[in-house]
BABA-686896 format. One record per atom (N, C-alpha, C): y, x, z; residue in three letters. Coordinates in steps of 0.2 Angstrom, whole numbers, plus 5000, padded with zeros to 4 digits. Layout:
YXZALA
...
***
This chain:
539357645676UNK
538857635681UNK
538757565681UNK
539257515680UNK
539157445681UNK
538657425675UNK
538757455669UNK
538357435663UNK
537657455664UNK
537557515668UNK
536857535669UNK
536557485674UNK
536957465679UNK
536657415683UNK
536457355680UNK
536857325676UNK
536757265672UNK
536157265668UNK
536157325664UNK
535657335659UNK
534957335662UNK
534857365668UNK
534257375671UNK
534057315675UNK
533557275674UNK
533457215678UNK
533157235684UNK
533257195689UNK
532957205696UNK
532257205696UNK
531857235700UNK
531157245700UNK
530857175702UNK
531157135706UNK
530857065707UNK
530957015701UNK
531357035696UNK
531456995690UNK
530957005685UNK
530557065686UNK
530157085680UNK
529457045681UNK
529157035675UNK
528457005675UNK
527957055677UNK
527357035677UNK
526857085679UNK
526757135673UNK
526757105667UNK
526657145661UNK
527257195660UNK
527857175662UNK
528457225661UNK
528357285667UNK
528057265672UNK
527957315678UNK
527357365675UNK
526857335672UNK
526357375670UNK
526557425665UNK
527057405660UNK
527257445655UNK
527657505658UNK
528057485663UNK
528457545666UNK
528057595669UNK
527457575672UNK
527057635676UNK
526457655672UNK
526357625666UNK
525757645662UNK
525857715659UNK
526357735657UNK
526457805654UNK
526257855659UNK
526257845665UNK
526057895670UNK
525357905671UNK
524957845669UNK
524257845670UNK
523857855664UNK
524257845658UNK
523857845652UNK
523757915649UNK
523957965652UNK
523858035649UNK
523158055650UNK
522858035656UNK
522158055657UNK
521658015653UNK
521658025647UNK
521157985643UNK
520458005644UNK
520358065645UNK
519658085647UNK
519358045653UNK
519758045658UNK
519558005664UNK
519457935663UNK
519957905659UNK
519857835658UNK
519257825654UNK
519057865649UNK
518457855645UNK
517857855649UNK
517857905654UNK
517257915658UNK
517157855663UNK
517757835666UNK
517757775670UNK
517557715667UNK
517857695661UNK
517657635657UNK
516957635655UNK
516657695653UNK
515957695651UNK
515557685656UNK
515657715662UNK
515257705668UNK
515257635671UNK
515857605671UNK
515857535673UNK
515557495668UNK
515557505662UNK
515257465657UNK
514457465658UNK
514257525659UNK
513557535660UNK
513257505666UNK
513657505672UNK
513457475678UNK
513457395677UNK
513957375673UNK
513957295672UNK
513457275667UNK
513257315662UNK
512757295658UNK
512057285661UNK
511957325666UNK
511257325670UNK
511257265675UNK
511757235676UNK
511757175681UNK
511257125678UNK
511257105672UNK
510757045670UNK
510057075671UNK
509857135671UNK
509257165671UNK
508857145678UNK
509257135683UNK
508957115689UNK
508557055689UNK
508956995687UNK
508556935686UNK
508056935681UNK
508156975676UNK
507656985670UNK
507057015673UNK
507057065677UNK
506457095680UNK
506157045685UNK
506557005689UNK
506256965694UNK
505856905690UNK
506156885684UNK
505856825681UNK
505056835680UNK
504856885677UNK
504056885676UNK
503756895683UNK
504056925688UNK
503756925694UNK
503656855697UNK
504156815697UNK
504156745699UNK
503656705695UNK
503656715689UNK
503256675684UNK
502456695685UNK
502356755685UNK
501656775684UNK
501456835689UNK
501856855693UNK
501756915698UNK
501256895703UNK
501256835706UNK
500856815711UNK
500156785709UNK
500056795703UNK
499356775701UNK
498956835700UNK
498256825702UNK
497856875702UNK
497756905696UNK
497756975695UNK
497657015689UNK
498056995683UNK
498656975685UNK
499056945679UNK
499656995678UNK
499757035682UNK
500357075682UNK
500257145685UNK
500557195682UNK
500457265685UNK
500957265691UNK
500757275697UNK
501157275703UNK
501657325704UNK
501557385701UNK
502057445701UNK
502557435696UNK
502557395691UNK
503057395686UNK
503757375689UNK
503757315692UNK
504357285695UNK
504757335700UNK
504357355705UNK
504757405710UNK
504957465706UNK
504557495702UNK
504857555698UNK
505457545694UNK
505457485690UNK
505957465686UNK
506657455691UNK
506557415696UNK
507057405701UNK
507357465703UNK
506957515706UNK
507257575708UNK
507557615703UNK
507357615697UNK
507657655691UNK
508357615690UNK
508357555690UNK
508957515688UNK
509457525693UNK
509257525700UNK
509757535705UNK
510057605705UNK
509657655703UNK
509857725703UNK
510357725697UNK
510257695692UNK
510757705686UNK
511357665689UNK
511357615692UNK
511957575694UNK
512357615699UNK
511957655704UNK
512257695709UNK
512657755706UNK
512257785701UNK
512657845698UNK
513257825694UNK
513157765691UNK
513757745687UNK
514357725691UNK
514157695697UNK
514757675701UNK
515057735704UNK
514657785706UNK
514957845708UNK
515357885703UNK
515157885697UNK
515557925692UNK
516157885690UNK
516157815690UNK
516757775689UNK
517257785694UNK
516957785700UNK
517457795706UNK
517757865706UNK
517457915705UNK
517657975704UNK
518157985699UNK
518057965693UNK
518457965687UNK
519057925688UNK
519057865692UNK
519657825693UNK
520057865698UNK
519757895703UNK
520157935708UNK
520557995705UNK
520258025700UNK
520658075696UNK
521158045692UNK
521057995689UNK
521657965685UNK
522157945689UNK
521957915695UNK
522557885700UNK
522957945703UNK
522558005705UNK
522958055708UNK
523358095703UNK
523158095696UNK
523558135691UNK
524158085690UNK
524058025689UNK
524657985688UNK
525157975694UNK
524857985700UNK
525257985706UNK
525658045706UNK
525358095705UNK
525758165705UNK
526358155700UNK
526258135694UNK
526758125689UNK
527258075691UNK
527058025694UNK
527557975696UNK
527958005702UNK
527658035706UNK
528058065712UNK
528558115710UNK
528358155705UNK
528858205702UNK
529458175699UNK
529258125695UNK
529858085691UNK
530258055696UNK
530058025702UNK
530457985707UNK
530858035710UNK
530558095712UNK
530958145716UNK
531458175711UNK
531358185705UNK
531858205700UNK
532458155700UNK
532258095699UNK
532858045699UNK
533158045706UNK
532858055711UNK
533158055718UNK
533658115718UNK
533558175715UNK
533958235715UNK
534558215711UNK
534558175706UNK
535158165702UNK
535458095703UNK
535258055708UNK
535457985709UNK
536157985711UNK
536457925711UNK
537157925712UNK
537257925720UNK
537857945722UNK
537857955730UNK
537857895734UNK
538057835731UNK
538057775734UNK
537357755736UNK
536857785733UNK
536157765735UNK
535957785742UNK
536257845743UNK
536057875750UNK
536457845756UNK
536957805754UNK
537357765759UNK
537057695760UNK
536757675754UNK
536457605754UNK
535757605757UNK
535357655756UNK
534657655758UNK
534657715764UNK
534257695769UNK
534057745774UNK
533657805771UNK
533657865774UNK
533257915772UNK
532457895773UNK
532357855779UNK
531657845780UNK
531357795774UNK
531757745772UNK
531557705767UNK
531457745760UNK
531857795758UNK
531757825752UNK
531157875753UNK
531057905759UNK
530457945760UNK
529857905760UNK
529857845763UNK
529257805763UNK
529057785756UNK
529557765752UNK
529457745745UNK
529157805741UNK
529457865741UNK
529157915737UNK
528457945740UNK
528357945746UNK
527757975749UNK
527157925750UNK
527357865753UNK
526857815755UNK
526757755750UNK
527357725748UNK
527257665745UNK
527057675738UNK
527257725734UNK
526957745728UNK
526257755728UNK
525957785733UNK
525257795734UNK
524857735734UNK
525157695739UNK
524757625740UNK
524757585734UNK
525357585731UNK
525357545725UNK
524957565719UNK
524957635718UNK
524557665713UNK
523757655714UNK
523557665720UNK
522857655722UNK
522657585721UNK
523057535724UNK
522957465723UNK
522857445716UNK
523357465712UNK
523357445705UNK
522757475701UNK
522557535702UNK
522057565698UNK
521357535700UNK
521257525707UNK
520657485709UNK
520657415707UNK
521257385706UNK
521257315704UNK
521057315697UNK
521257355693UNK
521157365685UNK
520357375684UNK
520057425688UNK
519357435687UNK
518957385690UNK
519157355695UNK
518757295698UNK
518757235694UNK
519357225691UNK
519357165686UNK
518957175680UNK
518957245677UNK
518557255672UNK
517857255673UNK
517657275679UNK
516957275681UNK
516657205682UNK
517057165686UNK
516857095687UNK
516857055680UNK
517357065676UNK
517357035670UNK
516757045665UNK
516657115665UNK
516057135661UNK
515357105664UNK
515357115670UNK
514757085674UNK
514657005673UNK
515256975673UNK
515256905672UNK
514956885665UNK
515256925660UNK
515056905653UNK
514356925652UNK
514056975655UNK
513356995654UNK
512956935657UNK
513156915663UNK
512756865667UNK
512756795663UNK
513356785660UNK
513456725657UNK
512956725650UNK
512956775647UNK
512556785641UNK
511856775642UNK
511656805648UNK
510956805650UNK
510756725652UNK
511156695656UNK
511056625658UNK
511056585651UNK
511556595647UNK
511556555641UNK
510956565637UNK
510656625637UNK
509956635633UNK
509456605637UNK
509456595643UNK
508856565647UNK
508956485646UNK
509556465648UNK
509556385649UNK
510356375648UNK
510556345642UNK
511256325641UNK
511456265645UNK
511056225647UNK
511256175652UNK
511456195658UNK
511156245661UNK
511356275668UNK
512056315667UNK
512156335661UNK
512756375659UNK
513356325659UNK
513256265657UNK
513756215657UNK
513956195664UNK
513456195669UNK
513656185676UNK
514056235679UNK
513856305678UNK
514256355680UNK
514956365677UNK
515056345671UNK
515656345668UNK
516156305671UNK
515956245675UNK
516456205678UNK
516756235684UNK
516456295686UNK
516756325692UNK
517356365690UNK
517456385684UNK
517956435682UNK
518656415683UNK
518856345681UNK
519556325682UNK
519656325689UNK
519256305694UNK
519356295701UNK
519556365704UNK
519056415702UNK
519156475705UNK
519856505702UNK
519956495696UNK
520656525693UNK
521256495697UNK
521256435698UNK
521756395702UNK
521856425709UNK
521256435712UNK
521356465719UNK
521656535719UNK
521356575714UNK
521656645714UNK
522356645712UNK
522556605708UNK
523256605706UNK
523756585712UNK
523556535715UNK
523956515721UNK
523956565727UNK
523356595728UNK
523356635734UNK
523656705732UNK
523656725725UNK
523956785723UNK
524656785724UNK
524956725722UNK
525756725723UNK
525956735731UNK
525556705735UNK
525656705742UNK
525556785744UNK
525056815742UNK
524956885744UNK
525456925741UNK
525756915735UNK
526256955733UNK
526956945737UNK
527056885739UNK
527656875743UNK
527556905750UNK
526956905753UNK
526856935759UNK
526857015759UNK
526657035753UNK
526657115752UNK
527357135752UNK
527857095748UNK
528557115748UNK
528857115755UNK
528657065759UNK
528957055765UNK
528757115770UNK
528057125769UNK
527757185773UNK
528157245772UNK
528257265766UNK
528657325764UNK
529357325767UNK
529657275767UNK
530357265770UNK
530257275777UNK
529757245781UNK
529757255788UNK
529557325790UNK
529157355786UNK
528957425787UNK
529557475786UNK
529957465781UNK
530557505781UNK
531057495787UNK
531157425789UNK
531557415795UNK
531257445801UNK
530657445802UNK
530357475808UNK
530357555807UNK
530257585802UNK
530357655801UNK
531157675802UNK
531557635800UNK
532257645801UNK
532457645808UNK
532157605812UNK
532357605819UNK
532057665823UNK
531457685821UNK
531157755823UNK
531657805821UNK
531857815815UNK
532257865813UNK
532957865816UNK
533257805817UNK
533857805820UNK
533857825827UNK
533357805831UNK
533257825838UNK
533057905839UNK
532757925834UNK
532558005834UNK
533258045833UNK
533658025828UNK
534258055826UNK
534758045832UNK
534757995835UNK
535357975840UNK
535057975847UNK
534558015848UNK
534258005855UNK
534758025861UNK
535158065859UNK
535658085865UNK
536158025866UNK
536357995861UNK
536757935862UNK
536457875865UNK
535757865863UNK
535357815866UNK
535357825874UNK
535157885876UNK
535157905883UNK
535757905887UNK
536357925883UNK
536957925886UNK
537257855888UNK
537057805884UNK
537357735885UNK
536757695888UNK
536257725890UNK
535657685893UNK
535457625889UNK
535357645882UNK
535157585877UNK
534357585876UNK
534057625881UNK
533257625879UNK
532957555879UNK
533157515884UNK
532857445884UNK
533057405878UNK
533657405876UNK
533857365870UNK
533457395864UNK
533457455863UNK
533057485857UNK
532357475857UNK
532057475863UNK
531357455864UNK
531257385862UNK
531657335864UNK
531657265862UNK
531757255855UNK
532157295852UNK
532257295845UNK
531657315841UNK
531357365843UNK
530757395840UNK
530157345841UNK
530057315847UNK
529557265848UNK
529657205843UNK
530257185842UNK
530357125838UNK
530157135831UNK
530357195828UNK
530157215821UNK
529357235821UNK
529157265826UNK
528357275826UNK
527957205826UNK
528257165830UNK
527857095830UNK
527957065823UNK
528557065820UNK
528557035813UNK
528157065808UNK
528057135809UNK
527557165804UNK
526857145806UNK
526657145812UNK
526057115814UNK
525857045812UNK
526357005812UNK
526256935810UNK
526156935802UNK
526556975798UNK
526456975791UNK
525757005789UNK
525557055793UNK
524857085792UNK
524357035793UNK
524356995798UNK
523856935800UNK
523856885794UNK
524456865792UNK
524556815787UNK
524156845780UNK
524256905779UNK
523956935773UNK
523256935774UNK
522956955780UNK
522256955781UNK
521956885780UNK
522356835783UNK
522156765782UNK
522056745775UNK
522556765771UNK
522556745764UNK
521956775760UNK
521856845761UNK
521256875758UNK
520656845760UNK
520556825767UNK
519956795769UNK
519856725767UNK
520456695766UNK
520456625763UNK
520256625756UNK
520456675752UNK
520256675745UNK
519456685745UNK
519256735749UNK
518556745749UNK
518056685751UNK
518356645756UNK
517956595759UNK
517956535754UNK
518556525751UNK
518556465746UNK
518156475740UNK
518156535737UNK
517756555731UNK
517056555733UNK
516856575739UNK
516156565741UNK
515956495741UNK
516356455744UNK
516156375744UNK
516056345737UNK
516556365733UNK
516456345726UNK
515856365723UNK
515756435724UNK
515156465721UNK
514456425724UNK
514556415730UNK
513956375733UNK
513856305730UNK
514356275729UNK
514356205726UNK
514056215719UNK
514256265715UNK
513956275708UNK
513256295709UNK
513056335714UNK
512356365714UNK
511956305716UNK
512156255721UNK
511756205723UNK
511656155717UNK
512156145713UNK
512056105707UNK
511556135702UNK
511556205701UNK
511156245697UNK
510356235699UNK
510256245706UNK
509656245709UNK
509356165708UNK
509756115709UNK
509556055709UNK
509356035701UNK
509756055697UNK
509556045690UNK
508956085688UNK
508856145690UNK
508256185689UNK
507656155692UNK
507656125698UNK
507156095701UNK
506956025697UNK
507455995695UNK
507355935691UNK
506955955684UNK
507156005681UNK
506856025675UNK
506156055676UNK
506056085682UNK
505356105683UNK
504956055685UNK
505155995688UNK
504755935689UNK
504555905682UNK
505055915677UNK
504855885671UNK
504555935666UNK
504255985669UNK
503956045665UNK
504356065659UNK
504956075660UNK
505356105655UNK
505656165657UNK
505456195662UNK
505756265664UNK
505156295669UNK
505256355669UNK
504756395674UNK
505156415680UNK
504756445685UNK
505056465691UNK
505556515690UNK
505456565686UNK
505856625685UNK
506456605681UNK
***
């Protein structure tokens, strides 16, 4: 048993790639669902540059008399957003199927391990902790993982498509936008580490709070016999306050990531607009 303990590294010592390799077999079986989700995501991402491409002739010639068919742009926009909406729905549905199939397989494997686990596990861990891990934590982790993968793929493909279109239009503006990437990557890296630490602490706080509830439910006669209601209520309030504090910190980290990236994007957008106005004044660029 000691050799097994030594040979299996602790979960907090594993890298992200090692963790992904451990859970990937449970989600890799639904190849059809993955193919549909990836194809729909790719289609939705590819349509992103068509929005500014359709607005470009409208801005350049659309407001001149008898220079542009007025019904073309609205019709194309409606068709484009219809395709994007259907693609997003199909991708989300396919991702949900992949997630739930993998979740079912993972829960079955975890419960099988629980049935044959060493007896010391049941004395080291509370029943509420093990039940919370099998029922709730695996669901939250799986849903977050799959959504993060698809969101990363969608945003990456969209970014590549928009960069290609911007590079086609004006490579000088592309250089300005590229300066934003290192700053955004640094912000995301720093805040992701903080979010990971807060998530681990929140899981521990949730387990502790669930254990207090379980303990008082199972020992309700002893609690009332010794008049320990006040001390148990105080104990519950302390743990509940700690969980609330961690939740607020996580929310602040998420909101801070969004706010900082928006500020950086606004700086890049301001620089792009300024350069575009300068090029327009020099008659080297059009409005679109």
